[in-house]
All heavy atoms as a GROMACS GRO file, in nm:
protein
  578
    1MET      N    1   9.665  11.404  11.545
    1MET     CA    2   9.620  11.308  11.446
    1MET      C    3   9.741  11.224  11.402
    1MET      O    4   9.850  11.274  11.380
    1MET     CB    5   9.560  11.381  11.326
    1MET     CG    6   9.493  11.289  11.228
    1MET     SD    7   9.411  11.373  11.092
    1MET     CE    8   9.287  11.462  11.180
    2ALA      N    9   9.719  11.095  11.390
    2ALA     CA   10   9.826  11.004  11.351
    2ALA      C   11   9.857  11.017  11.203
    2ALA      O   12   9.779  11.068  11.125
    2ALA     CB   13   9.785  10.860  11.384
    3ARG      N   14   9.974  10.970  11.165
    3ARG     CA   15  10.014  10.975  11.024
    3ARG      C   16   9.926  10.883  10.942
    3ARG      O   17   9.897  10.770  10.980
    3ARG     CB   18  10.159  10.934  11.010
    3ARG     CG   19  10.252  11.040  11.062
    3ARG     CD   20  10.393  11.006  11.038
    3ARG     NE   21  10.410  10.957  10.902
    3ARG     CZ   22  10.526  10.947  10.844
    3ARG    NH1   23  10.633  10.983  10.905
    3ARG    NH2   24  10.536  10.900  10.722
    4ALA      N   25   9.884  10.930  10.826
    4ALA     CA   26   9.792  10.855  10.741
    4ALA      C   27   9.856  10.730  10.682
    4ALA      O   28   9.788  10.631  10.659
    4ALA     CB   29   9.739  10.943  10.630
    5ASP      N   30   9.987  10.732  10.657
    5ASP     CA   31  10.049  10.616  10.594
    5ASP      C   32  10.054  10.495  10.687
    5ASP      O   33  10.080  10.385  10.643
    5ASP     CB   34  10.188  10.649  10.540
    5ASP     CG   35  10.284  10.698  10.647
    5ASP    OD1   36  10.238  10.726  10.759
    5ASP    OD2   37  10.404  10.709  10.619
    6ARG      N   38  10.027  10.514  10.814
    6ARG     CA   39  10.022  10.402  10.907
    6ARG      C   40   9.885  10.336  10.910
    6ARG      O   41   9.865  10.236  10.975
    6ARG     CB   42  10.061  10.448  11.046
    6ARG     CG   43  10.203  10.494  11.055
    6ARG     CD   44  10.240  10.532  11.194
    6ARG     NE   45  10.374  10.587  11.195
    6ARG     CZ   46  10.422  10.664  11.288
    6ARG    NH1   47  10.348  10.698  11.390
    6ARG    NH2   48  10.545  10.709  11.281
    7HIS      N   49   9.788  10.396  10.842
    7HIS     CA   50   9.651  10.347  10.848
    7HIS      C   51   9.601  10.300  10.711
    7HIS      O   52   9.482  10.298  10.686
    7HIS     CB   53   9.559  10.457  10.901
    7HIS     CG   54   9.599  10.506  11.036
    7HIS    ND1   55   9.586  10.430  11.149
    7HIS    CD2   56   9.655  10.622  11.076
    7HIS    CE1   57   9.629  10.497  11.254
    7HIS    NE2   58   9.672  10.615  11.212
    8TRP      N   59   9.690  10.258  10.622
    8TRP     CA   60   9.651  10.219  10.487
    8TRP      C   61   9.563  10.095  10.487
    8TRP      O   62   9.491  10.069  10.392
    8TRP     CB   63   9.774  10.196  10.400
    8TRP     CG   64   9.866  10.094  10.456
    8TRP    CD1   65   9.972  10.114  10.537
    8TRP    CD2   66   9.859   9.952  10.436
    8TRP    NE1   67  10.032   9.997  10.570
    8TRP    CE2   68   9.964   9.895  10.509
    8TRP    CE3   69   9.774   9.869  10.365
    8TRP    CZ2   70   9.986   9.758  10.514
    8TRP    CZ3   71   9.797   9.732  10.369
    8TRP    CH2   72   9.903   9.679  10.443
    9HIS      N   73   9.566  10.016  10.592
    9HIS     CA   74   9.488   9.892  10.597
    9HIS      C   75   9.342   9.915  10.636
    9HIS      O   76   9.261   9.823  10.627
    9HIS     CB   77   9.552   9.797  10.698
    9HIS     CG   78   9.553   9.851  10.838
    9HIS    ND1   79   9.645   9.945  10.878
    9HIS    CD2   80   9.472   9.828  10.944
    9HIS    CE1   81   9.622   9.976  11.004
    9HIS    NE2   82   9.516   9.907  11.046
   10LEU      N   83   9.307  10.037  10.676
   10LEU     CA   84   9.170  10.067  10.718
   10LEU      C   85   9.077  10.075  10.598
   10LEU      O   86   9.120  10.101  10.487
   10LEU     CB   87   9.167  10.202  10.791
   10LEU     CG   88   9.242  10.209  10.924
   10LEU    CD1   89   9.242  10.352  10.975
   10LEU    CD2   90   9.180  10.116  11.025
   11PRO      N   91   8.947  10.058  10.621
   11PRO     CA   92   8.850  10.084  10.513
   11PRO      C   93   8.860  10.230  10.470
   11PRO      O   94   8.904  10.315  10.546
   11PRO     CB   95   8.715  10.055  10.579
   11PRO     CG   96   8.746   9.967  10.695
   11PRO     CD   97   8.883  10.005  10.741
   12TRP      N   98   8.816  10.258  10.347
   12TRP     CA   99   8.836  10.391  10.287
   12TRP      C  100   8.781  10.504  10.374
   12TRP      O  101   8.846  10.604  10.393
   12TRP     CB  102   8.774  10.395  10.148
   12TRP     CG  103   8.789  10.528  10.082
   12TRP    CD1  104   8.692  10.619  10.056
   12TRP    CD2  105   8.910  10.588  10.035
   12TRP    NE1  106   8.744  10.730   9.996
   12TRP    CE2  107   8.879  10.714   9.982
   12TRP    CE3  108   9.044  10.548  10.033
   12TRP    CZ2  109   8.973  10.799   9.928
   12TRP    CZ3  110   9.138  10.633   9.978
   12TRP    CH2  111   9.103  10.756   9.927
   13ASP      N  112   8.661  10.488  10.426
   13ASP     CA  113   8.601  10.595  10.506
   13ASP      C  114   8.684  10.627  10.630
   13ASP      O  115   8.703  10.743  10.665
   13ASP     CB  116   8.459  10.557  10.549
   13ASP     CG  117   8.364  10.547  10.432
   13ASP    OD1  118   8.394  10.609  10.328
   13ASP    OD2  119   8.262  10.477  10.445
   14GLN      N  120   8.735  10.524  10.695
   14GLN     CA  121   8.818  10.545  10.814
   14GLN      C  122   8.955  10.601  10.776
   14GLN      O  123   9.012  10.680  10.849
   14GLN     CB  124   8.832  10.415  10.892
   14GLN     CG  125   8.703  10.367  10.951
   14GLN     CD  126   8.716  10.231  11.016
   14GLN    OE1  127   8.826  10.178  11.030
   14GLN    NE2  128   8.603  10.172  11.055
   15TYR      N  129   9.008  10.556  10.661
   15TYR     CA  130   9.138  10.607  10.616
   15TYR      C  131   9.130  10.755  10.584
   15TYR      O  132   9.218  10.832  10.621
   15TYR     CB  133   9.185  10.528  10.494
   15TYR     CG  134   9.313  10.581  10.434
   15TYR    CD1  135   9.434  10.562  10.497
   15TYR    CD2  136   9.311  10.650  10.313
   15TYR    CE1  137   9.551  10.610  10.443
   15TYR    CE2  138   9.427  10.699  10.258
   15TYR     CZ  139   9.547  10.678  10.323
   15TYR     OH  140   9.662  10.727  10.269
   16VAL      N  141   9.024  10.797  10.515
   16VAL     CA  142   9.008  10.938  10.479
   16VAL      C  143   9.001  11.024  10.604
   16VAL      O  144   9.049  11.137  10.606
   16VAL     CB  145   8.884  10.957  10.389
   16VAL    CG1  146   8.850  11.103  10.371
   16VAL    CG2  147   8.909  10.893  10.254
   17ALA      N  148   8.944  10.970  10.711
   17ALA     CA  149   8.935  11.046  10.836
   17ALA      C  150   9.072  11.072  10.896
   17ALA      O  151   9.089  11.167  10.974
   17ALA     CB  152   8.847  10.971  10.935
   18THR      N  153   9.174  10.993  10.861
   18THR     CA  154   9.309  11.013  10.916
   18THR      C  155   9.390  11.113  10.834
   18THR      O  156   9.498  11.152  10.876
   18THR     CB  157   9.387  10.880  10.921
   18THR    OG1  158   9.408  10.832  10.789
   18THR    CG2  159   9.313  10.776  11.003
   19LEU      N  160   9.339  11.154  10.716
   19LEU     CA  161   9.414  11.245  10.630
   19LEU      C  162   9.400  11.390  10.674
   19LEU      O  163   9.297  11.431  10.727
   19LEU     CB  164   9.366  11.231  10.485
   19LEU     CG  165   9.388  11.096  10.419
   19LEU    CD1  166   9.322  11.095  10.282
   19LEU    CD2  167   9.535  11.065  10.408
   20LYS      N  168   9.504  11.468  10.647
   20LYS     CA  169   9.499  11.613  10.670
   20LYS      C  170   9.419  11.676  10.556
   20LYS      O  171   9.403  11.615  10.450
   20LYS     CB  172   9.641  11.668  10.672
   20LYS     CG  173   9.727  11.610  10.783
   20LYS     CD  174   9.869  11.656  10.769
   20LYS     CE  175   9.958  11.580  10.864
   20LYS     NZ  176  10.100  11.597  10.832
   21PRO      N  177   9.370  11.798  10.576
   21PRO     CA  178   9.289  11.861  10.471
   21PRO      C  179   9.358  11.872  10.335
   21PRO      O  180   9.294  11.851  10.231
   21PRO     CB  181   9.259  12.000  10.528
   21PRO     CG  182   9.268  11.982  10.675
   21PRO     CD  183   9.374  11.878  10.698
   22HIS      N  184   9.488  11.900  10.331
   22HIS     CA  185   9.555  11.912  10.202
   22HIS      C  186   9.587  11.777  10.138
   22HIS      O  187   9.628  11.771  10.023
   22HIS     CB  188   9.684  11.995  10.217
   22HIS     CG  189   9.792  11.925  10.294
   22HIS    ND1  190   9.795  11.923  10.432
   22HIS    CD2  191   9.898  11.855  10.252
   22HIS    CE1  192   9.900  11.854  10.472
   22HIS    NE2  193   9.966  11.811  10.365
   23GLU      N  194   9.568  11.668  10.211
   23GLU     CA  195   9.593  11.534  10.157
   23GLU      C  196   9.468  11.469  10.099
   23GLU      O  197   9.478  11.367  10.032
   23GLU     CB  198   9.647  11.442  10.267
   23GLU     CG  199   9.779  11.486  10.325
   23GLU     CD  200   9.820  11.399  10.443
   23GLU    OE1  201   9.734  11.359  10.522
   23GLU    OE2  202   9.939  11.372  10.452
   24LEU      N  203   9.353  11.526  10.122
   24LEU     CA  204   9.228  11.466  10.077
   24LEU      C  205   9.218  11.464   9.925
   24LEU      O  206   9.276  11.548   9.857
   24LEU     CB  207   9.110  11.545  10.134
   24LEU     CG  208   9.090  11.534  10.285
   24LEU    CD1  209   8.983  11.631  10.330
   24LEU    CD2  210   9.056  11.393  10.325
   25PRO      N  211   9.142  11.368   9.870
   25PRO     CA  212   9.122  11.364   9.725
   25PRO      C  213   9.050  11.490   9.676
   25PRO      O  214   8.963  11.543   9.744
   25PRO     CB  215   9.034  11.241   9.705
   25PRO     CG  216   9.042  11.163   9.829
   25PRO     CD  217   9.078  11.258   9.938
   26THR      N  218   9.087  11.537   9.558
   26THR     CA  219   9.024  11.655   9.500
   26THR      C  220   8.881  11.627   9.460
   26THR      O  221   8.790  11.705   9.487
   26THR     CB  222   9.105  11.702   9.378
   26THR    OG1  223   9.240  11.717   9.417
   26THR    CG2  224   9.052  11.833   9.326
   27LEU      N  225   8.861  11.516   9.391
   27LEU     CA  226   8.728  11.474   9.347
   27LEU      C  227   8.692  11.342   9.412
   27LEU      O  228   8.781  11.261   9.440
   27LEU     CB  229   8.727  11.456   9.195
   27LEU     CG  230   8.760  11.580   9.112
   27LEU    CD1  231   8.779  11.542   8.967
   27LEU    CD2  232   8.651  11.682   9.126
   28PRO      N  233   8.565  11.317   9.436
   28PRO     CA  234   8.526  11.188   9.492
   28PRO      C  235   8.571  11.074   9.400
   28PRO      O  236   8.549  11.077   9.279
   28PRO     CB  237   8.374  11.196   9.499
   28PRO     CG  238   8.343  11.342   9.500
   28PRO     CD  239   8.452  11.407   9.421
   29GLY      N  240   8.634  10.977   9.458
   29GLY     CA  241   8.681  10.862   9.380
   29GLY      C  242   8.824  10.875   9.332
   29GLY      O  243   8.884  10.779   9.286
   30SER      N  244   8.881  10.995   9.339
   30SER     CA  245   9.021  11.012   9.297
   30SER      C  246   9.112  10.972   9.413
   30SER      O  247   9.071  10.969   9.528
   30SER     CB  248   9.047  11.156   9.254
   30SER     OG  249   9.030  11.243   9.364
   31PRO      N  250   9.238  10.941   9.384
   31PRO     CA  251   9.328  10.897   9.490
   31PRO      C  252   9.368  11.012   9.583
   31PRO      O  253   9.373  11.127   9.542
   31PRO     CB  254   9.450  10.843   9.415
   31PRO     CG  255   9.446  10.911   9.284
   31PRO     CD  256   9.301  10.936   9.253
   32ALA      N  257   9.396  10.977   9.706
   32ALA     CA  258   9.446  11.075   9.802
   32ALA      C  259   9.595  11.099   9.777
   32ALA      O  260   9.662  11.019   9.711
   32ALA     CB  261   9.425  11.024   9.944
   33THR      N  262   9.648  11.208   9.827
   33THR     CA  263   9.790  11.238   9.813
   33THR      C  264   9.850  11.257   9.952
   33THR      O  265   9.875  11.370   9.994
   33THR     CB  266   9.813  11.364   9.729
   33THR    OG1  267   9.735  11.470   9.786
   33THR    CG2  268   9.772  11.343   9.585
   34PRO      N  269   9.874  11.147  10.024
   34PRO     CA  270   9.927  11.160  10.160
   34PRO      C  271  10.072  11.207  10.160
   34PRO      O  272  10.147  11.184  10.065
   34PRO     CB  273   9.916  11.019  10.217
   34PRO     CG  274   9.915  10.930  10.099
   34PRO     CD  275   9.852  11.008   9.988
   35ASP      N  276  10.109  11.278  10.267
   35ASP     CA  277  10.248  11.319  10.284
   35ASP      C  278  10.333  11.194  10.310
   35ASP      O  279  10.290  11.101  10.376
   35ASP     CB  280  10.262  11.414  10.402
   35ASP     CG  281  10.199  11.548  10.376
   35ASP    OD1  282  10.189  11.587  10.258
   35ASP    OD2  283  10.161  11.616  10.473
   36HIS      N  284  10.454  11.196  10.256
   36HIS     CA  285  10.546  11.085  10.278
   36HIS      C  286  10.674  11.139  10.341
   36HIS      O  287  10.711  11.254  10.320
   36HIS     CB  288  10.581  11.016  10.147
   36HIS     CG  289  10.465  10.947  10.082
   36HIS    ND1  290  10.401  10.841  10.139
   36HIS    CD2  291  10.402  10.969   9.965
   36HIS    CE1  292  10.302  10.801  10.061
   36HIS    NE2  293  10.301  10.878   9.954
   37ALA      N  294  10.741  11.053  10.414
   37ALA     CA  295  10.870  11.088  10.472
   37ALA      C  296  10.971  11.109  10.358
   37ALA      O  297  10.957  11.050  10.250
   37ALA     CB  298  10.917  10.977  10.564
   38PRO      N  299  11.073  11.193  10.380
   38PRO     CA  300  11.171  11.218  10.273
   38PRO      C  301  11.237  11.090  10.221
   38PRO      O  302  11.258  11.076  10.101
   38PRO     CB  303  11.274  11.309  10.340
   38PRO     CG  304  11.197  11.379  10.448
   38PRO     CD  305  11.097  11.279  10.497
   39TRP      N  306  11.270  10.996  10.308
   39TRP     CA  307  11.334  10.873  10.262
   39TRP      C  308  11.241  10.792  10.173
   39TRP      O  309  11.285  10.725  10.080
   39TRP     CB  310  11.383  10.789  10.381
   39TRP     CG  311  11.273  10.739  10.468
   39TRP    CD1  312  11.220  10.800  10.579
   39TRP    CD2  313  11.198  10.618  10.453
   39TRP    NE1  314  11.119  10.726  10.632
   39TRP    CE2  315  11.103  10.613  10.557
   39TRP    CE3  316  11.202  10.514  10.361
   39TRP    CZ2  317  11.014  10.508  10.572
   39TRP    CZ3  318  11.112  10.409  10.376
   39TRP    CH2  319  11.020  10.406  10.480
   40LEU      N  320  11.111  10.798  10.201
   40LEU     CA  321  11.015  10.725  10.118
   40LEU      C  322  10.997  10.793   9.982
   40LEU      O  323  10.982  10.726   9.880
   40LEU     CB  324  10.881  10.715  10.190
   40LEU     CG  325  10.777  10.622  10.132
   40LEU    CD1  326  10.832  10.480  10.119
   40LEU    CD2  327  10.652  10.622  10.217
   41ARG      N  328  11.004  10.925   9.979
   41ARG     CA  329  10.998  10.997   9.852
   41ARG      C  330  11.118  10.962   9.764
   41ARG      O  331  11.103  10.941   9.644
   41ARG     CB  332  10.996  11.148   9.876
   41ARG     CG  333  10.869  11.196   9.936
   41ARG     CD  334  10.873  11.344   9.956
   41ARG     NE  335  10.755  11.389  10.027
   41ARG     CZ  336  10.723  11.514  10.044
   41ARG    NH1  337  10.800  11.609   9.997
   41ARG    NH2  338  10.614  11.546  10.110
   42VAL      N  339  11.236  10.952   9.825
   42VAL     CA  340  11.356  10.913   9.750
   42VAL      C  341  11.340  10.770   9.698
   42VAL      O  342  11.375  10.740   9.584
   42VAL     CB  343  11.482  10.927   9.838
   42VAL    CG1  344  11.603  10.864   9.771
   42VAL    CG2  345  11.507  11.073   9.871
   43GLN      N  346  11.285  10.683   9.781
   43GLN     CA  347  11.264  10.544   9.738
   43GLN      C  348  11.168  10.536   9.620
   43GLN      O  349  11.192  10.462   9.525
   43GLN     CB  350  11.212  10.462   9.855
   43GLN     CG  351  11.201  10.315   9.827
   43GLN     CD  352  11.158  10.237   9.949
   43GLN    OE1  353  11.136  10.294  10.056
   43GLN    NE2  354  11.144  10.107   9.934
   44TYR      N  355  11.058  10.612   9.625
   44TYR     CA  356  10.964  10.615   9.512
   44TYR      C  357  11.032  10.671   9.386
   44TYR      O  358  11.010  10.620   9.276
   44TYR     CB  359  10.841  10.699   9.546
   44TYR     CG  360  10.739  10.628   9.632
   44TYR    CD1  361  10.684  10.691   9.743
   44TYR    CD2  362  10.695  10.501   9.600
   44TYR    CE1  363  10.588  10.627   9.821
   44TYR    CE2  364  10.600  10.437   9.677
   44TYR     CZ  365  10.548  10.500   9.787
   44TYR     OH  366  10.454  10.437   9.863
   45ALA      N  367  11.112  10.775   9.402
   45ALA     CA  368  11.181  10.834   9.286
   45ALA      C  369  11.278  10.734   9.224
   45ALA      O  370  11.284  10.719   9.101
   45ALA     CB  371  11.254  10.961   9.327
   46LEU      N  372  11.355  10.665   9.307
   46LEU     CA  373  11.450  10.567   9.255
   46LEU      C  374  11.378  10.450   9.188
   46LEU      O  375  11.424  10.398   9.085
   46LEU     CB  376  11.541  10.516   9.367
   46LEU     CG  377  11.639  10.618   9.423
   46LEU    CD1  378  11.716  10.559   9.541
   46LEU    CD2  379  11.734  10.667   9.316
   47THR      N  380  11.266  10.409   9.243
   47THR     CA  381  11.187  10.303   9.180
   47THR      C  382  11.136  10.347   9.044
   47THR      O  383  11.138  10.271   8.947
   47THR     CB  384  11.070  10.262   9.271
   47THR    OG1  385  11.122  10.219   9.396
   47THR    CG2  386  10.988  10.152   9.208
   48GLY      N  387  11.090  10.472   9.035
   48GLY     CA  388  11.043  10.525   8.906
   48GLY      C  389  11.154  10.530   8.803
   48GLY      O  390  11.134  10.496   8.686
   49VAL      N  391  11.274  10.572   8.845
   49VAL     CA  392  11.388  10.576   8.753
   49VAL      C  393  11.424  10.435   8.707
   49VAL      O  394  11.452  10.412   8.589
   49VAL     CB  395  11.508  10.646   8.820
   49VAL    CG1  396  11.635  10.628   8.739
   49VAL    CG2  397  11.478  10.794   8.841
   50LEU      N  398  11.423  10.339   8.800
   50LEU     CA  399  11.456  10.201   8.764
   50LEU      C  400  11.355  10.144   8.664
   50LEU      O  401  11.394  10.081   8.565
   50LEU     CB  402  11.459  10.114   8.890
   50LEU     CG  403  11.484   9.965   8.868
   50LEU    CD1  404  11.625   9.944   8.812
   50LEU    CD2  405  11.464   9.887   8.995
   51VAL      N  406  11.227  10.168   8.688
   51VAL     CA  407  11.124  10.118   8.596
   51VAL      C  408  11.140  10.182   8.458
   51VAL      O  409  11.127  10.114   8.354
   51VAL     CB  410  10.983  10.144   8.654
   51VAL    CG1  411  10.875  10.121   8.551
   51VAL    CG2  412  10.960  10.056   8.776
   52ALA      N  413  11.168  10.312   8.455
   52ALA     CA  414  11.187  10.380   8.326
   52ALA      C  415  11.309  10.326   8.252
   52ALA      O  416  11.304  10.305   8.130
   52ALA     CB  417  11.202  10.530   8.348
   53MET      N  418  11.418  10.301   8.323
   53MET     CA  419  11.539  10.249   8.259
   53MET      C  420  11.516  10.108   8.205
   53MET      O  421  11.559  10.076   8.094
   53MET     CB  422  11.656  10.249   8.358
   53MET     CG  423  11.710  10.387   8.386
   53MET     SD  424  11.840  10.389   8.509
   53MET     CE  425  11.958  10.277   8.441
   54VAL      N  426  11.451  10.022   8.281
   54VAL     CA  427  11.425   9.886   8.236
   54VAL      C  428  11.335   9.887   8.114
   54VAL      O  429  11.357   9.813   8.017
   54VAL     CB  430  11.366   9.801   8.351
   54VAL    CG1  431  11.313   9.669   8.301
   54VAL    CG2  432  11.470   9.780   8.458
   55GLY      N  433  11.232   9.971   8.115
   55GLY     CA  434  11.144   9.982   7.999
   55GLY      C  435  11.218  10.032   7.876
   55GLY      O  436  11.198   9.982   7.765
   56ALA      N  437  11.304  10.132   7.895
   56ALA     CA  438  11.379  10.187   7.783
   56ALA      C  439  11.479  10.084   7.728
   56ALA      O  440  11.497  10.073   7.605
   56ALA     CB  441  11.453  10.313   7.825
   57LEU      N  442  11.542  10.009   7.816
   57LEU     CA  443  11.637   9.907   7.769
   57LEU      C  444  11.566   9.796   7.693
   57LEU      O  445  11.618   9.745   7.593
   57LEU     CB  446  11.715   9.850   7.887
   57LEU     CG  447  11.820   9.942   7.947
   57LEU    CD1  448  11.878   9.881   8.074
   57LEU    CD2  449  11.929   9.972   7.848
   58GLY      N  450  11.448   9.758   7.738
   58GLY     CA  451  11.371   9.656   7.666
   58GLY      C  452  11.330   9.704   7.529
   58GLY      O  453  11.339   9.630   7.430
   59ASN      N  454  11.287   9.829   7.521
   59ASN     CA  455  11.250   9.887   7.393
   59ASN      C  456  11.371   9.897   7.301
   59ASN      O  457  11.363   9.868   7.181
   59ASN     CB  458  11.188  10.025   7.414
   59ASN     CG  459  11.130  10.081   7.288
   59ASN    OD1  460  11.095  10.007   7.198
   59ASN    ND2  461  11.120  10.213   7.282
   60ALA      N  462  11.485   9.937   7.356
   60ALA     CA  463  11.607   9.950   7.275
   60ALA      C  464  11.654   9.813   7.225
   60ALA      O  465  11.702   9.802   7.111
   60ALA     CB  466  11.716  10.016   7.357
   61ALA      N  467  11.640   9.711   7.306
   61ALA     CA  468  11.681   9.577   7.263
   61ALA      C  469  11.597   9.529   7.146
   61ALA      O  470  11.650   9.469   7.051
   61ALA     CB  471  11.672   9.479   7.379
   62VAL      N  472  11.469   9.554   7.150
   62VAL     CA  473  11.382   9.513   7.039
   62VAL      C  474  11.413   9.596   6.915
   62VAL      O  475  11.423   9.543   6.804
   62VAL     CB  476  11.233   9.527   7.078
   62VAL    CG1  477  11.143   9.508   6.958
   62VAL    CG2  478  11.199   9.425   7.187
   63THR      N  479  11.430   9.727   6.933
   63THR     CA  480  11.457   9.814   6.819
   63THR      C  481  11.590   9.778   6.752
   63THR      O  482  11.600   9.777   6.629
   63THR     CB  483  11.460   9.961   6.865
   63THR    OG1  484  11.334   9.992   6.925
   63THR    CG2  485  11.486  10.054   6.749
   64ALA      N  486  11.692   9.747   6.831
   64ALA     CA  487  11.822   9.714   6.775
   64ALA      C  488  11.821   9.581   6.701
   64ALA      O  489  11.898   9.562   6.606
   64ALA     CB  490  11.927   9.711   6.885
   65ASN      N  491  11.736   9.490   6.741
   65ASN     CA  492  11.735   9.356   6.682
   65ASN      C  493  11.614   9.330   6.594
   65ASN      O  494  11.586   9.215   6.560
   65ASN     CB  495  11.741   9.251   6.794
   65ASN     CG  496  11.870   9.258   6.870
   65ASN    OD1  497  11.977   9.260   6.811
   65ASN    ND2  498  11.860   9.265   7.001
   66ILE      N  499  11.541   9.433   6.555
   66ILE     CA  500  11.418   9.413   6.480
   66ILE      C  501  11.442   9.346   6.345
   66ILE      O  502  11.363   9.261   6.302
   66ILE     CB  503  11.340   9.545   6.464
   66ILE    CG1  504  11.195   9.518   6.421
   66ILE    CG2  505  11.406   9.638   6.365
   66ILE    CD1  506  11.110   9.464   6.530
   67THR      N  507  11.552   9.378   6.279
   67THR     CA  508  11.579   9.315   6.150
   67THR      C  509  11.609   9.167   6.165
   67THR      O  510  11.565   9.085   6.085
   67THR     CB  511  11.695   9.386   6.078
   67THR    OG1  512  11.809   9.387   6.164
   67THR    CG2  513  11.658   9.528   6.042
   68SER      N  514  11.681   9.131   6.271
   68SER     CA  515  11.708   8.990   6.296
   68SER      C  516  11.580   8.916   6.333
   68SER      O  517  11.560   8.801   6.290
   68SER     CB  518  11.808   8.974   6.411
   68SER     OG  519  11.930   9.036   6.378
   69LEU      N  520  11.495   8.980   6.408
   69LEU     CA  521  11.368   8.918   6.444
   69LEU      C  522  11.280   8.899   6.322
   69LEU      O  523  11.214   8.796   6.306
   69LEU     CB  524  11.295   9.003   6.547
   69LEU     CG  525  11.358   9.010   6.687
   69LEU    CD1  526  11.288   9.114   6.772
   69LEU    CD2  527  11.354   8.874   6.754
   70GLN      N  528  11.278   8.995   6.233
   70GLN     CA  529  11.196   8.984   6.110
   70GLN      C  530  11.245   8.869   6.023
   70GLN      O  531  11.165   8.795   5.969
   70GLN     CB  532  11.202   9.114   6.031
   70GLN     CG  533  11.119   9.226   6.090
   70GLN     CD  534  11.137   9.354   6.010
   70GLN    OE1  535  11.235   9.372   5.938
   70GLN    NE2  536  11.040   9.444   6.025
   71GLY      N  537  11.377   8.855   6.016
   71GLY     CA  538  11.431   8.748   5.933
   71GLY      C  539  11.403   8.612   5.991
   71GLY      O  540  11.365   8.519   5.918
   72SER      N  541  11.416   8.595   6.121
   72SER     CA  542  11.396   8.463   6.180
   72SER      C  543  11.247   8.426   6.185
   72SER      O  544  11.212   8.309   6.186
   72SER     CB  545  11.456   8.458   6.321
   72SER     OG  546  11.390   8.550   6.406
   73LEU      N  547  11.158   8.526   6.188
   73LEU     CA  548  11.016   8.500   6.190
   73LEU      C  549  10.955   8.501   6.051
   73LEU      O  550  10.836   8.476   6.035
   73LEU     CB  551  10.945   8.603   6.280
   73LEU     CG  552  10.981   8.602   6.426
   73LEU    CD1  553  10.915   8.717   6.499
   73LEU    CD2  554  10.940   8.471   6.490
   74GLU      N  555  11.036   8.531   5.950
   74GLU     CA  556  10.995   8.538   5.808
   74GLU      C  557  10.879   8.635   5.789
   74GLU      O  558  10.782   8.605   5.722
   74GLU     CB  559  10.960   8.398   5.757
   74GLU     CG  560  11.078   8.303   5.760
   74GLU     CD  561  11.042   8.163   5.711
   74GLU    OE1  562  10.926   8.141   5.670
   74GLU    OE2  563  11.129   8.077   5.714
   75ILE      N  564  10.894   8.754   5.847
   75ILE     CA  565  10.795   8.860   5.830
   75ILE      C  566  10.844   8.953   5.719
   75ILE      O  567  10.958   8.999   5.723
   75ILE     CB  568  10.776   8.939   5.961
   75ILE    CG1  569  10.727   8.845   6.071
   75ILE    CG2  570  10.679   9.055   5.942
   75ILE    CD1  571  10.720   8.909   6.208
   76PRO      N  572  10.760   8.980   5.618
   76PRO     CA  573  10.806   9.066   5.508
   76PRO      C  574  10.822   9.210   5.549
   76PRO      O  575  10.770   9.260   5.637
   76PRO     CB  576  10.696   9.053   5.402
   76PRO     CG  577  10.582   8.988   5.471
   76PRO     CD  578  10.630   8.926   5.595
   0.00000   0.00000   0.00000
């Protein structure tokens, strides 16, 4: 059986047929959990860390400058 990640462009029914039994969705309509190559897992992990850091930095920038923002917007 071919690797499922090479068949992502197929319609859902055909894509599910390419999955191994442990990769199938648990409930109908839930996402599948296909196996990924180790380099792709690292790439997903690094992307998750980058998104978390950017979100945290944006939140920190607003929190640090909230008093200045309140003053310039004349919010009591």
